[in-house]
C-alpha positions in Angstrom: 0.7 27.3 10.8 -1.9 24.6 10.5 -1.3 20.6 9.8 -0.1 19.7 6.4 -2.4 17.9 4.3 -1.2 14.8 2.9 -3.1 14.0 -0.4 -2.5 10.2 -0.3 -4.2 9.7 3.1 -7.7 8.9 1.8 -6.1 6.7 -0.8 -4.1 4.9 2.4 -7.1 4.3 4.0 -9.1 3.0 1.2 -6.3 0.7 0.3 -6.5 -0.8 3.7 -10.0 -1.3 3.5 -9.9 -3.3 0.5 -6.4 -5.1 1.3 -7.3 -6.2 5.0 -10.3 -4.7 6.5 -8.0 -2.6 8.3 -6.7 -5.4 10.1 -2.8 -4.9 10.8 -2.5 -8.7 11.6 -3.7 -9.9 8.3 -1.7 -12.5 6.3 -2.7 -13.8 2.9 -0.7 -16.9 1.9 -2.1 -17.1 -1.6 0.5 -14.5 -2.8 2.5 -16.6 -5.0 5.8 -14.5 -3.8 5.7 -15.8 -0.1 2.5 -14.2 1.2 1.1 -10.7 1.8 1.6 -9.1 5.3 0.0 -6.5 7.4 -2.8 -3.7 6.9 -1.8 -3.1 3.5 -0.7 -6.6 2.3 2.8 -6.0 1.4 4.7 -8.9 -0.1 8.3 -9.7 0.3 9.3 -8.5 -3.3 8.0 -4.8 -2.5 9.7 -4.9 1.0 13.1 -5.9 -0.5 12.9 -3.2 -3.5 12.0 -0.7 -0.6 14.8 -1.7 1.5 17.2 -1.5 -1.3 15.9 1.9 -2.6 16.0 3.5 0.8 18.7 1.8 2.7 16.4 0.5 5.3 16.4 -2.8 6.8 12.6 -3.8 7.4 11.8 -7.4 8.0 8.5 -9.2 7.2 7.8 -8.9 10.9 7.8 -5.2 10.6 5.2 -5.2 7.9 2.7 -5.9 10.8 3.4 -2.5 12.4 0.9 0.0 10.6 3.7 3.0 10.8 6.0 0.9 8.6 3.3 -0.2 6.1 2.2 3.2 5.8 5.9 4.3 5.4 6.4 2.1 2.6 2.9 2.9 0.8 3.6 6.7 1.1 7.1 6.1 -0.4 5.6 4.7 -3.6 2.6 7.1 -3.8 5.1 9.9 -3.5 7.2 8.4 -6.0 4.4 8.2 -8.5 2.8 11.4 -7.8 -0.3 13.3 -6.5 -1.2 14.1 -9.9 -1.4 10.4 -10.9 -4.0 9.1 -8.0 -5.4 6.3 -10.0 -1.9 5.0 -11.1 -1.0 5.1 -7.2 -3.9 2.8 -6.5 -3.2 0.4 -9.6 0.5 0.1 -9.0 -0.2 -0.7 -5.5 -2.0 -3.9 -6.7 0.6 -4.8 -9.4 0.1 -4.5 -13.1 -2.1 -5.5 -15.9 -5.7 -5.7 -16.5 -6.6 -6.8 -12.9 -5.6 -3.5 -11.5 -8.6 -1.9 -13.0 -11.0 -3.7 -10.9 -8.6 -3.1 -7.9 -8.9 0.5 -8.8 -12.9 0.4 -8.7 -12.7 -1.5 -5.4 -10.7 1.1 -3.8 -12.4 4.0 -5.2 -15.4 2.7 -3.6 -13.9 3.4 -0.1 -12.7 6.8 -1.0 -14.7 9.8 0.4 -16.7 11.6 -2.3 
């Protein structure tokens, strides 16, 4: 058997390009909820929600590990579903009209 295909992998890569230019040490202090951390720019609220839903005990420091950030991203992507790729992208950014601009930015980094 060959390797399984993860339909969210291209989105993960595109999100990381938009969020941090693939920089696992990125930090954005402009996030009003205590900053965004790591390659996927995960905030404290999302981390707390993830920990609560999964029983994990990750800390802000863990968000600078690509594997942890990817685990969190994939958890939410799978929860939404591969048949709703645009929603996966928009929900990663939050909610409201600004997510449509974010969708455009991320899609620009997706392979054709």
